[in-house]
C-alpha positions, 0 to 999 in steps of 0.5 A, spaced: 388 816 887 384 821 883 377 824 885 371 824 881 365 829 881 359 826 878 352 829 877 346 825 876 350 819 880 344 815 882 342 811 876 345 810 869 351 812 866 353 816 873 352 810 877 356 806 873 362 811 872 362 812 880 362 804 881 368 804 876 371 809 880 370 806 887 373 799 884 379 802 881 381 806 888 379 813 887 375 817 890 368 819 888 363 825 889 357 823 887 351 828 886 344 827 885 337 831 888 336 825 892 343 823 895 340 817 899 338 814 892 346 814 891 347 810 897 342 805 896 345 803 889 353 804 891 352 803 899 357 805 904 364 806 902 370 810 905 371 813 898 364 815 897 361 822 898 354 822 896 351 830 896 345 833 894 345 837 887 340 840 883 344 842 878 339 848 876 342 851 882 348 855 882 348 855 889 347 848 890 353 847 885 358 851 889 356 848 896 357 841 893 363 842 890 365 845 897 363 839 900 367 835 896 374 839 896 373 839 904 373 831 904 378 829 899 382 836 898 381 836 890 377 834 884 381 831 878 375 829 874 368 832 873 363 829 869 357 833 867 352 827 866 345 830 869 340 831 864 334 828 861 330 828 854 324 831 851 321 828 845 316 832 841 316 836 835 319 843 835 312 846 835 309 842 840 314 843 845 312 849 849 316 854 852 315 851 859 318 844 857 323 848 853 325 852 859 326 846 864 330 842 859 335 847 858 335 849 865 338 842 867 341 840 860 345 847 859 345 851 865 346 845 869 353 844 866 355 852 866 353 852 874 357 846 875 363 848 871 363 855 874 363 852 881 369 847 879 373 851 875 376 856 880 379 849 884 382 846 877 385 853 875 388 853 882 391 846 881 392 847 874 390 840 872 383 836 871 379 834 866 372 836 864 368 831 861 361 833 858 356 828 856 352 830 850 349 825 845 349 823 838 343 828 838 349 834 839 352 832 833 346 831 828 339 833 830 333 828 829 326 828 828 322 829 834 328 831 838 330 838 836 329 842 842 333 836 846 338 836 841 339 844 841 341 843 848 346 838 846 348 842 841 349 848 846 353 843 850 358 841 844 359 849 843 360 850 850 365 844 851 369 846 844 370 853 847 372 851 854 377 846 850 381 852 847 380 856 853 383 851 859 388 847 855 394 853 856 392 852 864 393 844 864 385 843 864 382 838 859 376 838 856 372 832 852 365 832 850 362 825 849 356 823 844 353 817 846 349 813 841 343 809 844 345 805 850 341 800 854 340 805 860 333 808 862 334 814 858 327 812 854 323 811 861 319 816 863 323 818 869 328 820 864 324 822 857 318 827 857 313 827 852 310 833 850 303 835 852 301 837 845 301 832 840 299 835 833 296 830 828 300 834 822 306 830 825 303 823 826 308 821 820 314 824 822 314 825 830 309 820 831 313 814 828 319 816 832 315 816 838 313 809 836 320 807 835 322 810 842 317 805 845 320 799 841 327 801 842 327 802 850 331 797 853 333 794 846 338 799 845 345 797 841 350 800 847 352 797 853 352 802 859 358 798 862 362 798 856 361 805 856 363 806 863 369 802 862 371 807 856 370 813 860 376 810 864 380 809 857 378 816 856 381 819 862 387 815 862 389 817 855 395 822 855 392 826 850 384 826 850 380 828 845 376 834 844 370 830 842 369 822 843 363 819 839 360 813 843 357 807 840 357 804 833 351 808 831 354 815 833 360 813 829 356 812 823 352 818 824 358 822 825 361 819 818 355 820 814 353 828 816 361 830 815 360 827 808 354 831 807 357 837 810 363 836 805 358 835 799 354 841 801 359 846 802 363 844 795 356 845 791 355 852 795 362 854 795 362 859 790 356 863 792 358 862 800 365 866 798 362 871 793 359 875 799 367 878 801 369 885 800 373 885 793 380 886 794 
């Protein structure tokens, strides 16, 4: 029996992953700002511990991890899933909106990771799964500040992958595309208070797209949760895992663009070295 520690487990991917884990006979430390929301969704289960956790609080992260260790003895899989989106042009996104977004999407990942790593290092085992986004690999109009948080998660994950591999701890960053969750609902997506008319033809169209795409996304959330089990069961899990055909297409297109641009500007790029 494995023990999972899942943030943002009261809805969306978090709930579905917790359900899959419980169904498989694993133990789950499911966290959310309101633990009652978790038990309302998942019910009472001997292998479930619903714990309060606001990931922006490092103190609460340590408390949640300690409660989980006390109940189940160890933690095997950590899923940093808690997060939300902000839709608006970079210029439209205020300092307050940006700080709040980074507090959850980036500092929250760091808080939970710092809280759990002493236990994983002591075990010399474990798997940290950080939920990023297709926007963590390729930025999009209207999602610049949100994407910057996911770019940060990608960088943190890549470094952790290298730092923790010698200690027997695995790290994977997962990049979901558009899945049919509530991500585009008001409870998960904030639109900037400021909307400038100069961006009507760019960010404005993205706002319209987001409204039309809500609950019509191509990705199946249940299949995502099932794929997470294939990931953690893999003998050699990847550092990065694209989820969804849309993410696969975006990653391929960006890789081709980067390769072509690198080749085009290579001579100028390497001309900046000292002459030997």
